[in-house]
LUMFIMI-751659 format. One record per residue (C-alpha): residue number from 1; residue in one letter; chain; x, y, z. Coordinates in pm, whole numbers, plus 50000, padded with zeros to 5 digits. Example, Ala and Ser with C-alpha at 12.3 -4.5 7.8 and 13.67 -1.06 7.14 Angstrom:
# residues 2
+-----+----+----+-------+-------+-------+
|   i | aa | ch |     x |     y |     z |
+-----+----+----+-------+-------+-------+
|   1 |  A |  A | 51230 | 49550 | 50780 |
|   2 |  S |  A | 51367 | 49894 | 50714 |
+-----+----+----+-------+-------+-------+
# end
This chain:
# residues 200
+-----+----+----+-------+-------+-------+
|   i | aa | ch |     x |     y |     z |
+-----+----+----+-------+-------+-------+
|   1 |  M |  A | 06762 | 08960 | 47462 |
|   2 |  S |  A | 06702 | 09213 | 47724 |
|   3 |  F |  A | 06831 | 09215 | 48093 |
|   4 |  N |  A | 06680 | 09356 | 48400 |
|   5 |  N |  A | 06836 | 09268 | 48746 |
|   6 |  K |  A | 06618 | 09273 | 49051 |
|   7 |  V |  A | 06809 | 09232 | 49387 |
|   8 |  T |  A | 06612 | 09113 | 49702 |
|   9 |  P |  A | 06762 | 09074 | 50051 |
|  10 |  E |  A | 06750 | 08682 | 49984 |
|  11 |  R |  A | 06865 | 08650 | 49633 |
|  12 |  K |  A | 06941 | 08814 | 49299 |
|  13 |  I |  A | 06675 | 08759 | 49031 |
|  14 |  E |  A | 06746 | 08809 | 48669 |
|  15 |  L |  A | 06461 | 08881 | 48438 |
|  16 |  I |  A | 06538 | 08777 | 48073 |
|  17 |  T |  A | 06358 | 08808 | 47738 |
|  18 |  L |  A | 06483 | 08561 | 47510 |
|  19 |  G |  A | 06486 | 08619 | 47130 |
|  20 |  N |  A | 06149 | 08479 | 47055 |
|  21 |  G |  A | 05989 | 08702 | 47322 |
|  22 |  R |  A | 05967 | 08432 | 47592 |
|  23 |  R |  A | 06054 | 08546 | 47932 |
|  24 |  V |  A | 06217 | 08379 | 48210 |
|  25 |  S |  A | 06359 | 08468 | 48555 |
|  26 |  I |  A | 06696 | 08308 | 48673 |
|  27 |  R |  A | 06803 | 08298 | 49020 |
|  28 |  P |  A | 07002 | 08074 | 49271 |
|  29 |  I |  A | 06816 | 07747 | 49350 |
|  30 |  C |  A | 06696 | 07705 | 49720 |
|  31 |  R |  A | 06567 | 07429 | 49926 |
|  32 |  S |  A | 06196 | 07524 | 49844 |
|  33 |  D |  A | 06257 | 07469 | 49477 |
|  34 |  G |  A | 06236 | 07081 | 49536 |
|  35 |  Q |  A | 05901 | 07033 | 49362 |
|  36 |  L |  A | 05985 | 07259 | 49066 |
|  37 |  E |  A | 06316 | 07065 | 49014 |
|  38 |  K |  A | 06124 | 06745 | 49039 |
|  39 |  E |  A | 05868 | 06826 | 48785 |
|  40 |  L |  A | 06125 | 06952 | 48545 |
|  41 |  I |  A | 06310 | 06612 | 48568 |
|  42 |  E |  A | 05991 | 06412 | 48511 |
|  43 |  D |  A | 05883 | 06613 | 48223 |
|  44 |  L |  A | 06204 | 06556 | 48017 |
|  45 |  S |  A | 06193 | 06367 | 47713 |
|  46 |  P |  A | 06359 | 06006 | 47725 |
|  47 |  Q |  A | 06647 | 06147 | 47501 |
|  48 |  T |  A | 06697 | 06458 | 47713 |
|  49 |  R |  A | 06689 | 06250 | 48040 |
|  50 |  R |  A | 06945 | 06002 | 47897 |
|  51 |  D |  A | 07176 | 06281 | 47811 |
|  52 |  R |  A | 07139 | 06467 | 48136 |
|  53 |  F |  A | 07193 | 06139 | 48332 |
|  54 |  I |  A | 07429 | 05974 | 48099 |
|  55 |  G |  A | 07220 | 05687 | 47971 |
|  56 |  G |  A | 07016 | 05644 | 48275 |
|  57 |  S |  A | 06626 | 05670 | 48304 |
|  58 |  C |  A | 06680 | 05845 | 48635 |
|  59 |  K |  A | 06402 | 05904 | 48867 |
|  60 |  A |  A | 06355 | 06231 | 49065 |
|  61 |  S |  A | 06397 | 06057 | 49406 |
|  62 |  Q |  A | 06377 | 06264 | 49733 |
|  63 |  Q |  A | 06745 | 06202 | 49787 |
|  64 |  L |  A | 06843 | 06342 | 49436 |
|  65 |  I |  A | 06608 | 06645 | 49484 |
|  66 |  E |  A | 06761 | 06720 | 49814 |
|  67 |  L |  A | 07119 | 06692 | 49654 |
|  68 |  L |  A | 07014 | 06910 | 49366 |
|  69 |  T |  A | 06861 | 07195 | 49594 |
|  70 |  D |  A | 07129 | 07181 | 49850 |
|  71 |  N |  A | 07285 | 07518 | 49732 |
|  72 |  D |  A | 07553 | 07634 | 49971 |
|  73 |  H |  A | 07746 | 07861 | 49714 |
|  74 |  Q |  A | 08065 | 07689 | 49823 |
|  75 |  V |  A | 08073 | 07329 | 49723 |
|  76 |  H |  A | 07753 | 07336 | 49527 |
|  77 |  E |  A | 07633 | 07607 | 49309 |
|  78 |  A |  A | 07296 | 07599 | 49131 |
|  79 |  F |  A | 07050 | 07814 | 48930 |
|  80 |  I |  A | 06704 | 07767 | 48814 |
|  81 |  A |  A | 06511 | 07939 | 48530 |
|  82 |  L |  A | 06132 | 07985 | 48567 |
|  83 |  C |  A | 05862 | 08096 | 48368 |
|  84 |  S |  A | 05512 | 08184 | 48474 |
|  85 |  S |  A | 05209 | 08000 | 48322 |
|  86 |  D |  A | 04838 | 08026 | 48436 |
|  87 |  H |  A | 04952 | 08222 | 48748 |
|  88 |  A |  A | 05203 | 07934 | 48838 |
|  89 |  Q |  A | 05565 | 07905 | 48815 |
|  90 |  R |  A | 05740 | 07619 | 48616 |
|  91 |  A |  A | 06107 | 07535 | 48595 |
|  92 |  V |  A | 06230 | 07546 | 48250 |
|  93 |  A |  A | 06596 | 07503 | 48307 |
|  94 |  T |  A | 06862 | 07423 | 48585 |
|  95 |  A |  A | 07250 | 07441 | 48616 |
|  96 |  H |  A | 07448 | 07288 | 48866 |
|  97 |  Y |  A | 07811 | 07259 | 48957 |
|  98 |  A |  A | 07998 | 07071 | 49235 |
|  99 |  V |  A | 08337 | 07133 | 49340 |
| 100 |  D |  A | 08586 | 06842 | 49336 |
| 101 |  P |  A | 08744 | 06740 | 49686 |
| 102 |  D |  A | 09083 | 06922 | 49589 |
| 103 |  G |  A | 08909 | 07250 | 49550 |
| 104 |  Q |  A | 09059 | 07322 | 49209 |
| 105 |  A |  A | 08781 | 07217 | 48971 |
| 106 |  C |  A | 08413 | 07158 | 48949 |
| 107 |  E |  A | 08185 | 06924 | 48742 |
| 108 |  C |  A | 07887 | 07082 | 48587 |
| 109 |  A |  A | 07552 | 06996 | 48440 |
| 110 |  V |  A | 07275 | 07197 | 48250 |
| 111 |  V |  A | 06951 | 07069 | 48148 |
| 112 |  V |  A | 06684 | 07256 | 47968 |
| 113 |  S |  A | 06321 | 07166 | 47915 |
| 114 |  D |  A | 06259 | 07023 | 47569 |
| 115 |  D |  A | 06029 | 07299 | 47462 |
| 116 |  W |  A | 06263 | 07565 | 47570 |
| 117 |  Q |  A | 06568 | 07417 | 47380 |
| 118 |  G |  A | 06714 | 07607 | 47090 |
| 119 |  L |  A | 06660 | 07958 | 47223 |
| 120 |  G |  A | 07008 | 08018 | 47401 |
| 121 |  L |  A | 06889 | 07946 | 47756 |
| 122 |  G |  A | 07123 | 07679 | 47817 |
| 123 |  R |  A | 07408 | 07916 | 47722 |
| 124 |  L |  A | 07293 | 08161 | 47952 |
| 125 |  M |  A | 07264 | 07906 | 48246 |
| 126 |  L |  A | 07620 | 07781 | 48184 |
| 127 |  K |  A | 07763 | 08127 | 48162 |
| 128 |  R |  A | 07613 | 08197 | 48511 |
| 129 |  L |  A | 07801 | 07867 | 48643 |
| 130 |  I |  A | 08130 | 07978 | 48472 |
| 131 |  H |  A | 08102 | 08323 | 48629 |
| 132 |  C |  A | 08063 | 08175 | 48977 |
| 133 |  A |  A | 08341 | 07928 | 48928 |
| 134 |  Q |  A | 08570 | 08206 | 48822 |
| 135 |  E |  A | 08477 | 08419 | 49121 |
| 136 |  Q |  A | 08548 | 08123 | 49348 |
| 137 |  G |  A | 08892 | 08100 | 49205 |
| 138 |  L |  A | 08845 | 07757 | 49059 |
| 139 |  E |  A | 09078 | 07647 | 48801 |
| 140 |  R |  A | 08866 | 07433 | 48562 |
| 141 |  I |  A | 08499 | 07362 | 48515 |
| 142 |  Y |  A | 08421 | 07028 | 48327 |
| 143 |  S |  A | 08145 | 06802 | 48228 |
| 144 |  I |  A | 08138 | 06427 | 48184 |
| 145 |  E |  A | 07917 | 06323 | 47888 |
| 146 |  S |  A | 07817 | 06018 | 47696 |
| 147 |  A |  A | 08004 | 05994 | 47366 |
| 148 |  E |  A | 07680 | 05930 | 47204 |
| 149 |  N |  A | 07548 | 06282 | 47319 |
| 150 |  K |  A | 07590 | 06466 | 46989 |
| 151 |  R |  A | 07401 | 06788 | 47090 |
| 152 |  V |  A | 07650 | 06868 | 47374 |
| 153 |  H |  A | 07949 | 06845 | 47139 |
| 154 |  S |  A | 07881 | 07156 | 46929 |
| 155 |  F |  A | 07757 | 07335 | 47217 |
| 156 |  A |  A | 08054 | 07273 | 47459 |
| 157 |  R |  A | 08305 | 07350 | 47168 |
| 158 |  S |  A | 08113 | 07686 | 47113 |
| 159 |  M |  A | 08170 | 07783 | 47483 |
| 160 |  G |  A | 08525 | 07715 | 47459 |
| 161 |  F |  A | 08533 | 07364 | 47611 |
| 162 |  V |  A | 08795 | 07113 | 47495 |
| 163 |  C |  A | 08688 | 06760 | 47460 |
| 164 |  Q |  A | 08896 | 06449 | 47582 |
| 165 |  A |  A | 08818 | 06099 | 47577 |
| 166 |  D |  A | 08821 | 05892 | 47886 |
| 167 |  A |  A | 09102 | 05634 | 47869 |
| 168 |  R |  A | 08921 | 05414 | 48131 |
| 169 |  D |  A | 08577 | 05426 | 47958 |
| 170 |  Y |  A | 08555 | 05485 | 47592 |
| 171 |  T |  A | 08181 | 05545 | 47610 |
| 172 |  L |  A | 08250 | 05886 | 47802 |
| 173 |  L |  A | 08398 | 06215 | 47695 |
| 174 |  T |  A | 08503 | 06508 | 47932 |
| 175 |  Y |  A | 08457 | 06850 | 47820 |
| 176 |  T |  A | 08678 | 07097 | 48017 |
| 177 |  L |  A | 08713 | 07488 | 48025 |
| 178 |  N |  A | 09016 | 07646 | 48172 |
| 179 |  L |  A | 08885 | 07936 | 48398 |
| 180 |  Q |  A | 09211 | 08107 | 48464 |
| 181 |  P |  A | 09373 | 08154 | 48114 |
| 182 |  A |  A | 09481 | 08518 | 48186 |
| 183 |  A |  A | 09662 | 08426 | 48527 |
| 184 |  Q |  A | 09845 | 08125 | 48362 |
| 185 |  T |  A | 09953 | 08353 | 48080 |
| 186 |  I |  A | 10096 | 08610 | 48311 |
| 187 |  E |  A | 10263 | 08344 | 48510 |
| 188 |  F |  A | 10411 | 08194 | 48179 |
| 189 |  E |  A | 10527 | 08542 | 48063 |
| 190 |  Q |  A | 10692 | 08604 | 48403 |
| 191 |  K |  A | 10878 | 08281 | 48391 |
| 192 |  S |  A | 10997 | 08356 | 48032 |
| 193 |  E |  A | 11108 | 08685 | 48172 |
| 194 |  D |  A | 11294 | 08525 | 48463 |
| 195 |  N |  A | 11452 | 08287 | 48217 |
| 196 |  R |  A | 11574 | 08580 | 47994 |
| 197 |  I |  A | 11721 | 08761 | 48308 |
| 198 |  N |  A | 11890 | 08436 | 48416 |
| 199 |  L |  A | 12046 | 08394 | 48087 |
| 200 |  N |  A | 12196 | 08727 | 48066 |
+-----+----+----+-------+-------+-------+
# end
């Protein structure tokens, strides 16, 4: 993959060439991307749509589109991957997270168009979410998935996420990534040092 960053006064656009030569641009989502987001959701295969919306055949309602494109970079962060075809842009992937009310963790979701899966695009999108969550000082990023979603299991584990069953609903699994391991290690080592001092 090759990377080329282009910065505009409004947003940062990253141009990426994937391993098979396909090119996409990735940037933060904005309000004007509503139609692109809607078309992406409506073009998903039934299986991919079930995986994204946990078993539901979710319709791209106006309310949902407004929610997904309300990117304030504080409570909600979102990215969109675009390709150009016949002088028009098409959304081929999106990635979102929403910060929990306690401000310590965020729930994320990534979806890639069926004809763009298997190229590493989902991994790139998730990495951007993780980076933003770390910059925001969040402690954890997690995703709640159907236990029947086999595709997400190996993907999440390869990204360092830990899987845990939902004690209240056996049909759901939660995949969690600790975002501040270094800080926690330092804190643990400091406490260990304090303990040694206190023992002497």
